[in-house]
Structure formats: C-alpha cells, structure tokens
C-alpha positions as CSV (number, residue, x, y, z in Angstrom):
1,M,-43.3,-20.6,79.2
2,S,-39.5,-20.3,78.8
3,K,-37.5,-17.2,79.6
4,Y,-34.2,-16.2,78.1
5,T,-32.0,-13.4,79.3
6,V,-30.5,-11.4,76.4
7,Q,-27.6,-9.0,76.8
8,V,-27.1,-6.7,73.8
9,F,-23.7,-5.0,73.3
10,T,-23.4,-2.0,71.1
11,G,-19.9,-1.3,69.7
12,D,-17.8,1.5,71.1
13,V,-17.1,3.1,67.7
14,F,-18.1,6.4,66.2
15,G,-21.8,6.3,65.1
16,A,-22.4,2.8,66.6
17,G,-25.6,3.7,68.4
18,T,-29.1,3.8,66.8
19,S,-32.6,5.0,67.5
20,N,-34.1,2.2,65.3
21,N,-36.3,-0.3,66.9
22,I,-34.5,-3.6,67.2
23,Y,-36.3,-6.9,67.1
24,I,-34.9,-10.3,68.1
25,K,-36.0,-13.9,67.3
26,L,-34.5,-17.0,68.8
27,I,-34.2,-20.0,66.4
28,G,-34.2,-23.5,68.0
29,T,-34.1,-27.1,67.0
30,I,-37.9,-27.5,67.7
31,C,-39.3,-24.1,66.7
32,N,-38.6,-20.4,66.7
33,S,-39.7,-17.6,69.0
34,E,-41.9,-14.8,67.8
35,P,-39.9,-11.6,66.9
36,Q,-39.9,-9.5,70.0
37,K,-39.0,-5.8,70.3
38,L,-36.1,-5.0,72.6
39,K,-37.8,-2.2,74.5
40,T,-35.5,0.6,75.6
41,L,-36.3,4.2,76.4
42,T,-32.9,5.6,75.4
43,G,-32.2,3.6,72.3
44,F,-28.9,1.8,71.8
45,W,-25.9,4.1,72.3
46,A,-22.2,3.5,71.6
47,G,-20.6,1.3,74.2
48,S,-23.8,0.4,75.9
49,V,-24.7,-3.0,77.4
50,Q,-28.5,-3.6,77.8
51,T,-30.3,-6.6,79.3
52,F,-33.7,-7.9,78.2
53,T,-35.9,-10.8,79.0
54,I,-37.4,-12.8,76.1
55,E,-40.4,-15.0,76.8
56,C,-41.1,-18.0,74.5
57,K,-44.5,-19.6,74.7
58,A,-43.2,-23.0,73.6
59,N,-40.1,-24.9,74.1
60,I,-37.9,-24.0,71.2
61,G,-35.4,-26.8,71.9
62,K,-31.6,-26.2,71.7
63,L,-30.9,-22.6,70.8
64,L,-29.1,-22.5,67.4
65,L,-29.3,-19.0,66.0
66,V,-30.3,-15.4,66.9
67,E,-32.0,-13.2,64.3
68,L,-31.9,-9.4,64.6
69,E,-34.0,-7.0,62.6
70,A,-34.1,-3.2,62.7
71,K,-37.1,-1.0,61.9
72,P,-37.2,2.8,62.0
73,P,-39.4,4.4,64.7
74,S,-42.7,5.7,63.3
75,Y,-41.7,9.3,63.9
76,V,-38.6,9.1,61.7
77,A,-39.7,6.5,59.2
78,F,-37.6,8.1,56.4
79,I,-34.3,7.8,58.4
80,D,-32.2,4.6,58.5
81,D,-30.0,4.9,61.6
82,D,-27.3,2.2,61.2
83,W,-26.4,0.2,64.2
84,F,-23.1,-1.5,65.1
85,C,-23.8,-4.5,67.3
86,S,-20.7,-6.1,68.7
87,K,-22.2,-9.2,70.3
88,I,-25.2,-10.8,72.0
89,I,-25.1,-13.0,75.1
90,V,-28.0,-15.3,75.7
91,T,-28.6,-17.1,79.0
92,T,-31.0,-20.1,78.4
93,P,-33.6,-21.3,80.9
94,E,-31.2,-24.1,81.8
95,G,-28.5,-21.5,82.8
96,A,-26.2,-22.0,79.8
97,C,-24.5,-18.8,78.7
98,M,-24.1,-18.6,74.9
99,L,-22.0,-15.9,73.1
100,F,-23.2,-14.8,69.6
101,P,-20.4,-12.6,68.0
102,C,-21.7,-10.0,65.6
103,Y,-19.3,-7.1,65.0
104,S,-21.4,-5.9,62.0
105,W,-23.3,-2.8,60.9
106,M,-27.0,-3.3,60.5
107,N,-29.7,-1.2,58.8
108,C,-33.3,-1.7,58.0
109,D,-32.6,-3.3,54.6
110,K,-31.3,-6.6,56.0
111,K,-31.6,-9.0,58.9
112,L,-28.6,-10.3,60.8
113,I,-28.6,-14.0,61.7
114,L,-26.0,-14.9,64.3
115,R,-24.5,-18.2,65.2
116,D,-22.9,-18.9,68.6
117,S,-19.2,-18.6,69.1
118,V,-18.2,-22.3,69.1
119,A,-16.0,-22.9,66.1
120,V,-17.2,-25.8,63.9
121,L,-16.1,-27.5,60.8
122,K,-18.7,-28.2,58.1
123,T,-18.4,-32.0,58.5
124,Q,-19.3,-31.6,62.1
125,D,-22.5,-29.6,61.4
126,T,-25.6,-31.7,61.5
127,A,-28.6,-29.3,62.1
128,P,-30.2,-28.3,58.8
129,E,-30.6,-24.7,60.1
130,L,-26.9,-24.4,60.8
131,L,-25.9,-25.8,57.5
132,A,-28.3,-23.4,55.7
133,H,-26.8,-20.5,57.8
134,R,-23.3,-21.6,56.8
135,Q,-24.2,-21.6,53.1
136,E,-26.1,-18.3,53.3
137,N,-23.1,-16.7,55.1
138,L,-20.8,-17.6,52.3
139,K,-23.3,-16.7,49.6
140,R,-23.7,-13.2,51.0
141,R,-19.9,-12.7,51.4
142,R,-19.2,-13.8,47.9
143,Q,-21.6,-11.1,46.7
144,E,-19.8,-8.5,48.9
145,F,-16.3,-9.6,48.1
146,K,-15.4,-10.2,44.4
147,W,-12.1,-10.5,42.6
148,S,-10.8,-8.0,40.2
149,I,-7.6,-8.0,38.0
150,F,-5.4,-5.1,39.1
151,A,-2.7,-5.8,36.4
152,P,-1.8,-8.9,34.3
153,G,0.7,-11.1,36.1
154,L,0.1,-9.6,39.5
155,P,-2.0,-10.7,42.5
156,H,-5.7,-10.0,42.0
157,S,-7.5,-7.4,44.1
158,A,-10.9,-6.8,45.7
159,L,-13.5,-5.4,43.3
160,A,-13.7,-1.9,44.7
161,K,-12.4,1.4,43.3
162,S,-13.0,3.4,46.4
163,P,-13.3,2.5,50.1
164,S,-17.0,3.3,50.1
165,E,-17.6,0.3,47.9
166,L,-16.3,-2.0,50.6
167,P,-18.6,-3.6,53.3
168,P,-18.5,-1.2,56.3
169,E,-17.1,-3.9,58.6
170,V,-13.8,-4.0,56.8
171,R,-13.3,-0.2,56.4
172,F,-11.4,2.1,58.7
173,S,-12.9,3.2,62.0
174,F,-13.8,6.9,62.2
175,T,-10.7,7.5,64.3
176,R,-8.4,5.7,61.9
177,E,-9.8,7.4,58.9
178,K,-9.5,10.9,60.3
179,E,-5.9,10.3,61.4
180,F,-4.8,8.8,58.1
181,L,-4.6,12.1,56.2
182,F,-3.0,10.6,53.1
183,T,-1.9,13.9,51.6
184,R,1.5,15.4,51.1
185,G,0.2,18.7,52.5
186,A,-0.6,17.0,55.9
187,A,2.9,15.6,56.0
188,F,4.4,18.9,55.1
189,M,2.7,20.4,58.1
190,K,3.7,17.6,60.5
191,L,7.3,17.6,59.2
192,K,7.4,21.4,59.0
193,L,8.6,21.2,55.4
194,E,8.6,24.3,53.3
195,C,7.2,24.6,49.8
196,P,10.1,23.2,47.7
197,S,11.7,24.3,44.4
198,D,13.0,22.4,41.4
199,D,16.6,23.4,42.2
200,T,19.6,21.2,42.6
201,W,20.9,20.8,46.1
202,K,23.9,23.1,46.6
203,S,25.4,20.7,49.2
204,I,24.6,17.6,51.2
205,E,24.7,19.9,54.3
206,D,21.7,21.8,52.9
207,L,19.6,18.7,53.4
208,N,20.2,18.9,57.1
209,G,18.1,22.0,57.5
210,I,14.8,20.9,55.9
211,L,13.7,18.7,58.8
212,S,13.7,19.7,62.4
213,N,11.6,16.9,63.9
214,K,14.1,13.9,63.8
215,T,14.1,10.6,65.6
216,E,17.4,9.2,67.0
217,T,17.5,6.6,64.3
218,Y,17.0,9.3,61.6
219,E,19.9,11.2,63.0
220,Y,22.0,8.1,63.1
221,V,21.3,7.4,59.4
222,Q,22.0,11.0,58.5
223,K,25.3,10.9,60.3
224,N,26.5,7.5,59.1
225,W,24.9,6.9,55.6
226,M,28.2,7.4,53.7
227,K,30.1,4.9,55.9
228,D,30.8,1.4,54.4
229,E,30.0,-0.3,57.6
230,F,26.5,1.2,57.9
231,F,25.9,0.7,54.1
232,G,26.5,-3.1,54.8
233,Y,24.5,-3.1,58.0
234,Q,21.4,-2.0,56.2
235,F,21.2,-5.1,54.1
236,L,20.7,-7.0,57.3
237,N,18.7,-4.7,59.5
238,G,17.5,-1.8,57.4
239,L,14.5,-1.2,55.2
240,N,15.0,-4.3,53.1
241,P,16.7,-7.2,54.8
242,M,15.5,-9.5,52.1
243,I,17.7,-9.3,49.0
244,I,21.1,-10.3,50.4
245,K,22.4,-13.9,49.8
246,R,25.5,-15.8,50.6
247,C,27.7,-16.1,47.5
248,S,29.5,-19.4,47.0
249,K,30.4,-18.7,43.4
250,L,30.7,-15.4,41.6
251,P,28.3,-15.1,38.7
252,E,30.0,-14.7,35.3
253,K,28.3,-11.3,34.8
254,F,30.2,-10.0,37.9
255,P,33.9,-10.6,37.1
256,V,35.5,-9.5,40.4
257,T,39.1,-10.6,40.7
258,N,41.3,-11.4,43.7
259,K,43.5,-8.5,42.6
260,M,40.6,-6.1,42.9
261,V,39.6,-7.0,46.5
262,K,42.9,-8.3,47.9
263,S,43.5,-5.3,50.1
264,F,40.0,-5.6,51.7
265,L,40.5,-9.3,52.7
266,P,42.7,-10.7,55.5
267,E,46.3,-11.2,54.7
268,M,47.0,-14.5,52.8
269,S,43.3,-14.9,52.1
270,T,41.5,-15.0,48.7
271,L,38.1,-14.3,47.5
272,E,37.6,-18.1,46.8
273,S,38.7,-19.1,50.3
274,E,36.4,-16.5,51.9
275,M,33.5,-17.8,49.8
276,E,34.2,-21.3,51.1
277,R,34.1,-20.0,54.6
278,G,30.7,-18.4,54.0
279,N,31.9,-14.8,54.4
280,I,31.1,-13.4,51.0
281,F,27.6,-12.1,50.2
282,L,25.9,-10.8,47.1
283,C,23.0,-8.4,46.4
284,D,21.8,-8.7,42.8
285,Y,19.2,-6.2,41.4
286,K,18.7,-8.1,38.1
287,R,14.9,-7.4,38.1
288,L,15.8,-3.8,37.2
289,K,17.8,-4.7,34.1
290,D,17.1,-2.7,31.0
291,L,14.2,-0.7,32.5
292,E,13.8,2.8,31.1
293,G,13.8,5.7,33.5
294,N,10.8,8.1,34.0
295,E,10.7,11.8,33.4
296,I,10.2,14.2,36.4
297,N,9.7,17.9,35.7
298,K,10.4,17.1,32.0
299,K,13.9,15.8,33.0
300,K,15.0,12.3,32.2
301,Q,15.6,10.0,35.3
302,Y,17.8,6.9,35.4
303,L,17.7,3.4,36.8
304,A,20.5,1.0,37.5
305,A,20.5,-2.8,38.0
306,P,23.7,-3.1,40.2
307,L,25.5,-6.0,41.7
308,C,27.1,-5.5,45.1
309,L,29.6,-7.8,46.8
310,L,30.1,-7.7,50.5
311,F,32.5,-9.3,53.0
312,S,31.5,-10.3,56.5
313,T,34.4,-9.8,59.0
314,Q,34.6,-9.3,62.7
315,G,30.8,-8.9,63.1
316,K,30.6,-6.3,60.3
317,L,29.4,-6.4,56.7
318,I,31.5,-4.4,54.3
319,P,31.0,-3.7,50.6
320,I,34.0,-4.6,48.6
321,A,32.8,-4.3,44.9
322,I,29.9,-2.7,43.0
323,Q,29.0,-3.0,39.3
324,L,26.2,-0.8,38.2
325,N,24.6,-2.9,35.5
326,Q,24.2,-6.5,34.6
327,Q,26.5,-6.5,31.6
328,P,30.2,-6.4,32.3
329,G,32.6,-4.7,30.0
330,P,34.5,-1.5,29.4
331,G,31.5,0.8,30.0
332,S,30.6,-1.1,33.2
333,P,33.5,-0.6,35.6
334,I,33.6,-2.4,38.9
335,F,33.9,0.2,41.7
336,L,35.9,-0.5,44.7
337,P,36.4,1.2,48.2
338,S,39.9,2.1,47.0
339,D,38.5,4.3,44.2
340,S,38.1,8.0,44.7
341,E,35.7,9.0,47.5
342,T,33.2,10.4,45.1
343,D,33.3,7.5,42.7
344,W,32.7,5.0,45.5
345,L,30.0,7.2,47.1
346,L,28.0,7.5,43.8
347,A,28.2,3.8,43.2
348,K,26.7,3.2,46.6
349,I,24.0,5.8,45.9
350,F,23.0,3.9,42.8
351,V,22.7,0.7,44.9
352,R,20.6,2.5,47.5
353,S,18.3,3.8,44.7
354,A,17.9,0.2,43.4
355,E,17.0,-0.7,47.0
356,F,14.2,1.8,46.8
357,N,12.5,0.0,44.0
358,E,13.1,-3.5,45.3
359,H,11.9,-2.5,48.8
360,E,8.9,-0.4,47.9
361,L,7.5,-2.4,45.0
362,N,8.6,-6.0,45.6
363,F,9.1,-6.7,49.3
364,H,6.7,-4.1,50.6
365,L,3.9,-3.6,48.1
366,L,3.8,-7.0,46.4
367,R,4.8,-9.4,49.1
368,T,2.9,-7.9,52.0
369,H,0.1,-5.5,50.8
370,L,-1.0,-7.3,47.6
371,L,-0.6,-10.8,49.0
372,G,-2.3,-9.7,52.2
373,E,-5.3,-8.6,50.1
374,V,-5.5,-12.0,48.4
375,F,-5.4,-13.7,51.8
376,T,-8.2,-11.4,53.0
377,V,-10.6,-11.7,50.1
378,A,-10.1,-15.5,50.1
379,V,-10.9,-15.7,53.8
380,M,-14.1,-13.7,53.3
381,R,-15.3,-15.7,50.3
382,N,-14.5,-19.2,51.6
383,L,-14.6,-19.4,55.3
384,P,-17.9,-18.9,57.1
385,S,-18.0,-17.0,60.4
386,C,-18.2,-20.2,62.4
387,H,-15.1,-21.7,60.8
388,P,-12.1,-21.9,63.2
389,L,-9.7,-20.4,60.6
390,F,-12.1,-17.5,59.9
391,K,-12.0,-16.7,63.6
392,L,-8.3,-17.0,63.7
393,L,-7.5,-15.0,60.6
394,L,-10.2,-12.2,60.8
395,P,-8.1,-10.0,63.1
396,H,-5.2,-10.3,60.5
397,T,-7.4,-8.8,57.7
398,R,-8.2,-5.5,59.5
399,Y,-8.0,-2.4,57.2
400,T,-6.0,-4.2,54.5
401,L,-8.5,-3.8,51.7
402,Q,-9.0,-0.1,52.4
403,I,-5.3,0.7,52.7
404,N,-4.6,-1.1,49.4
405,I,-7.4,0.8,47.6
406,M,-5.8,4.0,48.8
407,A,-2.4,2.8,47.6
408,R,-3.7,2.0,44.2
409,N,-5.4,5.3,43.9
410,R,-2.7,7.6,45.3
411,L,0.6,5.8,45.0
412,I,0.7,3.5,41.9
413,S,-2.0,5.2,39.9
414,V,-1.4,7.0,36.6
415,D,-1.0,10.3,38.4
416,G,0.2,8.9,41.8
417,F,3.5,9.2,43.7
418,F,5.4,6.6,41.6
419,A,4.3,8.2,38.3
420,K,5.3,11.7,39.3
421,L,8.2,11.3,41.7
422,T,10.2,8.2,41.0
423,A,12.6,7.0,38.3
424,I,10.8,3.8,37.7
425,G,7.5,5.6,36.9
426,N,4.4,3.9,35.5
427,D,5.9,2.7,32.3
428,S,8.6,0.5,33.8
429,M,6.9,-0.4,37.1
430,P,4.6,-3.1,35.6
431,T,7.5,-4.9,34.0
432,F,9.5,-4.8,37.3
433,M,6.5,-6.0,39.4
434,K,5.8,-8.9,37.0
435,R,9.4,-10.0,37.3
436,A,9.1,-9.7,41.1
437,A,5.8,-11.7,41.1
438,S,7.3,-14.5,39.0
439,S,10.2,-14.8,41.5
440,A,7.9,-15.2,44.6
441,T,7.9,-18.7,46.0
442,Y,6.3,-20.4,49.0
443,S,9.6,-20.9,50.6
444,S,10.6,-17.3,50.2
445,L,7.5,-16.3,52.3
446,C,8.3,-18.9,55.0
447,L,11.1,-17.2,57.0
448,P,13.0,-20.3,58.2
449,D,13.1,-21.7,54.7
450,D,14.0,-18.3,53.2
451,I,16.9,-17.8,55.6
452,K,18.3,-21.2,54.8
453,E,17.9,-20.7,51.0
454,R,19.7,-17.4,51.2
455,G,22.5,-19.0,53.3
456,L,22.1,-16.5,56.1
457,E,21.9,-18.9,59.1
458,K,25.3,-17.9,60.6
459,I,26.0,-14.3,59.6
460,P,26.4,-12.3,62.8
461,N,24.3,-9.4,64.0
462,Y,21.3,-10.2,61.7
463,Y,18.6,-9.0,64.0
464,Y,15.8,-9.3,61.4
465,R,16.6,-13.0,61.2
466,D,16.9,-13.5,65.0
467,D,13.7,-11.6,66.0
468,G,11.9,-12.9,62.9
469,L,12.6,-16.5,63.6
470,D,11.5,-16.0,67.2
471,L,8.3,-14.5,66.0
472,W,7.7,-17.2,63.4
473,N,8.2,-19.9,66.1
474,I,5.8,-18.2,68.5
475,I,3.1,-17.8,65.8
476,Y,3.6,-21.4,64.7
477,K,3.3,-22.7,68.2
478,F,0.0,-20.8,68.6
479,V,-1.4,-21.8,65.2
480,F,-0.4,-25.4,65.5
481,G,-2.1,-25.6,68.9
482,L,-5.3,-24.1,67.6
483,V,-5.4,-26.1,64.3
484,S,-4.6,-29.4,66.0
485,H,-7.4,-28.7,68.5
486,Y,-10.0,-28.5,65.7
487,Y,-8.5,-30.8,63.1
488,S,-7.1,-34.3,62.6
489,D,-5.2,-35.1,59.4
490,Q,-8.4,-36.6,58.1
491,D,-10.4,-33.5,58.9
492,V,-7.9,-31.4,57.0
493,K,-8.4,-33.5,53.9
494,E,-12.2,-33.5,54.1
495,D,-12.6,-29.7,54.8
496,K,-13.8,-28.5,51.4
497,E,-14.1,-24.9,52.7
498,L,-10.5,-25.0,53.7
499,Q,-9.3,-26.5,50.4
500,A,-11.4,-23.9,48.5
501,W,-9.6,-21.1,50.5
502,L,-6.2,-22.4,49.4
503,T,-7.3,-22.8,45.8
504,E,-8.5,-19.2,45.6
505,I,-5.3,-18.0,47.1
506,R,-3.2,-19.9,44.5
507,E,-5.4,-18.8,41.6
508,N,-5.6,-15.1,42.6
509,A,-2.1,-14.6,43.9
510,S,-0.5,-15.5,40.5
511,L,1.2,-18.3,42.3
512,D,-0.5,-21.2,40.7
513,N,2.6,-22.7,39.1
514,S,4.9,-25.5,40.0
515,E,8.0,-23.3,40.3
516,A,6.3,-21.2,43.1
517,G,6.0,-24.4,45.2
518,F,2.7,-23.5,46.8
519,P,0.7,-26.4,48.1
520,K,-2.1,-27.5,45.9
521,S,-4.0,-29.0,48.8
522,F,-3.7,-29.6,52.5
523,S,-3.2,-33.2,53.8
524,T,-1.9,-32.8,57.3
525,V,-2.3,-30.6,60.3
526,K,1.4,-29.7,60.0
527,E,1.0,-28.5,56.4
528,L,-2.0,-26.4,57.4
529,A,-0.3,-24.9,60.4
530,K,2.8,-23.9,58.4
531,F,0.7,-22.2,55.7
532,V,-1.5,-20.3,58.2
533,T,1.7,-19.3,60.0
534,M,3.0,-17.9,56.7
535,V,-0.2,-15.9,56.2
536,I,-0.1,-14.4,59.7
537,F,3.7,-13.7,59.6
538,T,3.4,-12.1,56.2
539,V,0.7,-9.6,57.2
540,S,2.1,-8.8,60.6
541,A,5.8,-9.3,61.2
542,Q,7.0,-9.2,57.7
543,H,5.0,-6.1,56.9
544,A,6.3,-4.4,60.1
545,A,9.9,-5.3,59.1
546,V,9.7,-3.5,55.7
547,N,7.2,-0.8,56.6
548,N,7.9,0.7,60.0
549,S,11.4,1.9,59.3
550,Q,10.6,3.7,56.1
551,F,10.9,7.2,57.4
552,E,13.8,6.6,59.8
553,F,16.0,4.9,57.2
554,G,14.4,6.4,54.0
555,G,13.6,9.9,55.1
556,W,17.2,11.0,54.7
557,M,17.0,11.1,50.9
558,P,20.7,10.3,49.9
559,N,20.3,7.0,51.7
560,F,17.1,6.0,49.8
561,P,16.7,8.0,46.6
562,G,13.6,7.1,44.6
563,S,15.0,8.8,41.5
564,L,18.4,9.8,40.1
565,R,18.9,12.5,37.4
566,C,22.1,11.2,35.8
567,P,23.0,7.9,34.2
568,P,25.4,5.5,36.0
569,P,29.0,6.5,35.4
570,R,30.6,4.5,32.6
571,Q,34.2,5.1,33.8
572,K,36.1,5.8,36.9
573,G,37.6,9.1,37.9
574,S,34.8,11.3,36.4
575,T,32.7,11.9,39.5
576,T,32.9,15.1,41.6
577,K,30.9,16.4,44.5
578,D,29.0,18.6,42.1
579,S,28.1,15.6,39.8
580,V,26.9,13.7,42.9
581,L,24.6,16.6,43.7
582,A,23.5,16.8,40.1
583,T,22.6,13.1,40.2
584,L,20.5,13.2,43.4
585,P,16.8,14.2,43.1
586,D,16.0,17.9,43.0
587,V,14.7,19.8,46.1
588,K,11.1,19.4,45.2
589,T,11.3,15.7,44.5
590,T,13.2,15.2,47.7
591,V,10.7,16.9,49.9
592,H,7.7,15.2,48.4
593,G,9.5,11.8,48.7
594,M,10.1,12.6,52.4
595,A,6.5,13.3,52.9
596,A,5.5,10.0,51.2
597,V,7.7,7.8,53.3
598,Y,6.6,9.6,56.4
599,L,3.0,8.9,55.7
600,L,3.7,5.3,54.8
601,S,5.3,4.6,58.1
602,Q,2.7,6.2,60.4
603,G,0.6,4.1,62.7
604,S,-2.7,5.0,64.3
605,S,-4.2,5.3,67.8
606,D,-6.6,2.4,67.2
607,R,-3.9,0.0,66.0
608,Y,-3.9,-3.6,67.4
609,P,-0.5,-5.1,68.1
610,L,0.1,-8.7,67.3
611,G,-1.9,-11.0,69.5
612,H,-4.4,-8.4,70.7
613,Y,-7.8,-9.5,69.5
614,P,-10.5,-7.0,70.4
615,E,-13.4,-9.1,69.0
616,E,-14.6,-12.1,71.1
617,L,-14.8,-14.7,68.4
618,F,-13.7,-17.8,70.4
619,S,-15.4,-19.1,73.6
620,E,-13.9,-22.6,73.9
621,E,-11.5,-23.0,76.8
622,T,-8.7,-24.5,74.8
623,A,-8.7,-21.7,72.2
624,L,-8.8,-19.0,75.0
625,K,-5.9,-20.6,76.8
626,L,-3.9,-20.7,73.6
627,I,-4.5,-17.0,72.9
628,T,-3.4,-16.2,76.5
629,Q,-0.2,-18.2,76.0
630,F,0.4,-16.5,72.7
631,K,0.3,-13.1,74.3
632,N,2.6,-14.3,77.1
633,D,5.1,-15.6,74.6
634,L,5.0,-12.3,72.8
635,Q,5.6,-10.4,76.0
636,D,8.6,-12.6,76.8
637,L,10.1,-11.9,73.4
638,E,9.5,-8.1,74.0
639,K,11.7,-8.4,77.1
640,K,14.4,-10.4,75.3
641,I,14.6,-7.8,72.4
642,D,14.6,-4.9,74.9
643,A,17.5,-6.4,76.8
644,R,19.4,-6.9,73.5
645,N,18.7,-3.5,72.2
646,K,20.1,-1.8,75.3
647,K,23.5,-3.0,74.2
648,L,23.3,-1.7,70.7
649,D,24.3,1.7,69.3
650,L,21.4,1.4,66.9
651,P,18.6,-0.7,68.4
652,Y,16.6,-2.9,66.1
653,T,13.0,-2.4,67.2
654,Y,10.9,-3.2,64.1
655,L,10.1,-6.8,65.1
656,N,9.5,-6.1,68.7
657,P,5.9,-7.5,69.1
658,R,4.7,-4.2,70.6
659,N,5.6,-2.6,67.2
660,V,4.0,-5.3,65.0
661,D,0.4,-4.8,63.9
662,N,-2.0,-7.8,63.5
663,S,-2.5,-6.8,59.9
664,V,-1.4,-4.8,56.9
665,A,-3.1,-1.6,58.2
666,V,-0.8,1.2,57.0
C-alpha cells in the first residue's frame, strides 16, 4: 500500500470556503487511485491549509494528475457551496513534493483535473493522459472564452455583455468589485463635488473652488496650464506622450514661414536649420479631420483637427505655431505666441481638446484596453495551463475582461459618458477609432522602435522615454531568459499552440495586414521574446503611462476639455476672455467629466504591481530565479527614478514600477 500526503490550500478571497464534501483521485501512469473523501470536521475555510493522507492499494506509477470533485453534504443537498482552491501539494511515497496549481472556483457540476506545475511544451508531452488533459483544457476554455465583434474595424472582444457571463476566475475579487464604484455619484462624494448646473463658467477662477481635495500635481497643472513651457512639457510627460514626432520637413498643409516664427528662434537661425538640427517637433491630429461634433444639453459641440509646431531649446519644449484644422487658407489662420493672449490661449485649448480624444480613445482605450483584451482571450483559448507562456502571461490578464465590459457598458455605450458628455459623441467616435486602428503598427507598440520612428531619441527631459525604455529592457531580459529556457528556435517553429495564439491575435486585433507589420509566425526565440515583451509592456507599463495621470493632468478641465461649445476661430483678433469661457464646457459637463477621469485613474487595494505574482504557477528553479531577478531589477529602477524625481519640480512617477500594475485592471 502506498501513502501520499496531500496539502489542500483554500484561497484567501471572499467566499472561498465551502461546506461541500471534497473528493480526490490520483491519476498515475499505471493506474488511478479510488476517489477518497478529504475528511474534515470544519470544512474548508478561506485561507486554510489542511493536510490529508491518501492510501492507494496498488502502485499507481508516476503521479500525473490530481482530480477533485465536490458533492454537497446530505443535510444540504439542495445547496451548492462553491469552493476556491488555490493549490494542492502532494508528497509521494518516494518523498517527491509536487505542486498542482489550481486557482479556480469549483462547484458540484464539474470536476477539476489538475496538472503539476512544471511547464511543458506539447512536443515534449508523451503520456496519453497528459496529452488528453491538454486538449480537454483548451476545449473547455474555448467554450468559456469566445470572440465577439464589438464594432467593424476594431479589435474584437470577449463574448460577454455583463461581468456575470465571464468565468469567475477572471472576474474581480469581492474587494476589487466593492471598491470600484463606477458611478459619478460615488465620485461626487469622494471629490466633494456639488450638484452642477448648465451655466457657463463666469471666470477661470471659479473653477478653483469646485475641488478641495487636490494632489500636488493637480495644483501644479492648475497653476501652470496656460504657460507655453508646461503646454510643451505635456507632450513628453503628460497624459499622452505618444503623438509628438520630430519634424524634418513641414507638411504642405501647415505653411508656417520663417517670418512667422523668427522671433521665437535663436538669432541668425531659421526654421529649416532648426529642423536639420532636430529641434523642431510636430503634433498632427489628422484623425479628427472633418468629424462632426456632438450635442450636449441640446447645444452643438465642436471638434478641431489641429497641427501644432514646437521648438526644443535649452531643455524646454515651446509651442511656436498652431493651425486648428487640416486645410490651410484664409479661414484657417496660423496662431502664434505673439498673437493676443486670448487668441493664443484659445488655440492651445483646442489642441488640448484634440488631445482628449487622441488620448482617451486611441492611445488609452484602443491601444491598451482593447488590445489587452485580445491578448487575454487569445491566451485563454490557445495556451493550456501547463504551457510556459500561459504561466507567464496569466498574471498580465487579471481583471482586463471585466474592466472592458464595464467600459463598453458605461463609457462608450449609446448612453454612456462619451455619448452624453464629449464633443466626439457616438456618431463620430467609430470613424475616429477606425482611423486609429488602421494606424496601429507592430513597431508603434514596441517602445524602442516607436521612439526611433518618431525621432525622439535625443530630445531632453523625456522621462516617459527614459523610464519606459528601462522598463522595456527589464521586461525583455526577464522574458528572453524564460523563453530561452523552454525553447530553442526549432521548438518555437514547431509549437502549434504558440503559433495559433499569434494567429488569433492577428485576426482578432484587426492587425492582420501587411502595413501593420505584425509577425505572421514565430521562427526564433528572439522574435518570440520581443513579441511577448510587447504584450506585457502594453498591458502594464504603457497602460500605466496613459491611465494613472488622468485625474492629475485631466481633472483641471481647461487643460483637458472633452468638449468645446464654439467652433475654432476663423480669424485672429476676435477672441476675448468671455468667448474663451463660452467655448469651454458648461459647469455640469465639467463636473461630470472630472468625476469620470477621477474614477478612471483609481487603483484598488488588491492591485498587483508589475512583477508581483501571487499565484504559484512555476516551480522550476530557473524560472523562479528569473522571477526573483526580475523583481530585483524593478526595485533598482524604482530607486533610480526616485533619485531623479527628487531633483524635479514636477516628478514623473507614472512609470515607477511600484505604480505600474501587472495588467489593464482599471
């Protein structure tokens, strides 16, 4: 008779415990044990670790799988008390200790069959029982995770209209769900905002009094938003450090002349010579061209598609010319810092409003949330639980599906935030997002390539670039170490599960075209490591860069107006302080917008910073050492960023690893 010691770990989450009877069966290469009840007087309570002895009459051979089954106690046969098992540890008669990760909810309708924690490629699996488990694992997941078309031309989504339709393992924890009160009313209470009116603001100063709970960064933005230096700074380190590019030749649609900008350049210099030196930069909002504005409170709203030229000098980035639409001509003046204070201010406000749409809908929603959802569903459908990339990527999928369902239901639905409170509205939003999706490329999602393509390698004080490249390199080092441990180049080519994962990403991210430049297959370890680095960087660091600053930089409405009530001025000299106020959103729209960006930037108490992996999915020594080194490298970067930030008037904290979540979780 053989005896196995079994440790059963119940998860430490709300409702994890159960009063159900739990049965266990050990599956070996020779035979299986009989199902045996795990006898306990107290049941399995949340956070508990309980030890049992399982006796097998015959030698079952090498232990391959553990099967768990739940049955209700006879006195409550009509109640199904779900159980969350985190893991099982089995000590064999020979003294080998085997970890079987679970991290799943279990009820009386299904059995759980667990495989040990050693990551294995399909080509390395030989036991028929393990191959069958691998296939059954994917079959079940493909039934649970199906694709749905959210909108033509956009990345596909998970087939679920409400969070309750998702498998419980990928939904929020109880704590997370209770904290994430996605209502404007909750934000009003937290921000101490009063019930607003539809009135026009009487003065910019009146905006100061609607919020009492301000961070230092919020106050800095409020104080400096009208200054040209801060206006330029935000293209590098604000909400959206993604649209600025070095300008080596002016586009014909933006006919800025030397005479216009001569006084803003060094003496004896020209626009052409400064472009040759790499000091001229352009922000082009062409994706907003010819889009019709929404109506808010039965009043017409307006969009602009501006071009903004900037000059880098003495460590500062200064705007030197703004045109508010894509077609030059008499009704499209080029505004300059030498124009009247109100003319120049209003031109910058239209640029910041264009930033709102590019940031929220393109670089935030599309390129992190929606792509993150594609990565998540493709992982679930194509990589079995024993696959090394499933184990690596699972922590980077946490909460993503649920947060995206909430976004579709409450932000971009027919009666959501964008429909009711933004100038782009539901009519123009699909057109804009299709344009944005068509411009997404593989290189634009790979930070080193993106920085090079935009010509931003040398511009000073670009902290997003500096911290982002450090993070990219740390993630790549970790991923390459892990991938090269499990793969040779030949293994990469032969891994059909891996290739199917890539194919589903291409097909469902609306990126399956030659212009996007996404790989059609993987041939080498380096190619695979770069792609996986892109996935992890996108859902962690990139999301943090465009998400976490939303309230601090966008809560002060004039710096980030989601809507404007007057069209762009068609001539100079007509703007007054009153016309600026008449252009800004009304009081009600402002307050609701503040509540929205506040909620969008809030974390939770059960968040997991980058590199913190609560589930024990790996047990191999090499993998565990790489995870430890990854954490150490991230801690070193934290210290480096902290030291730099002490010297800055406005610290850049959004890519400090302690502020970066593992996944798109908010």
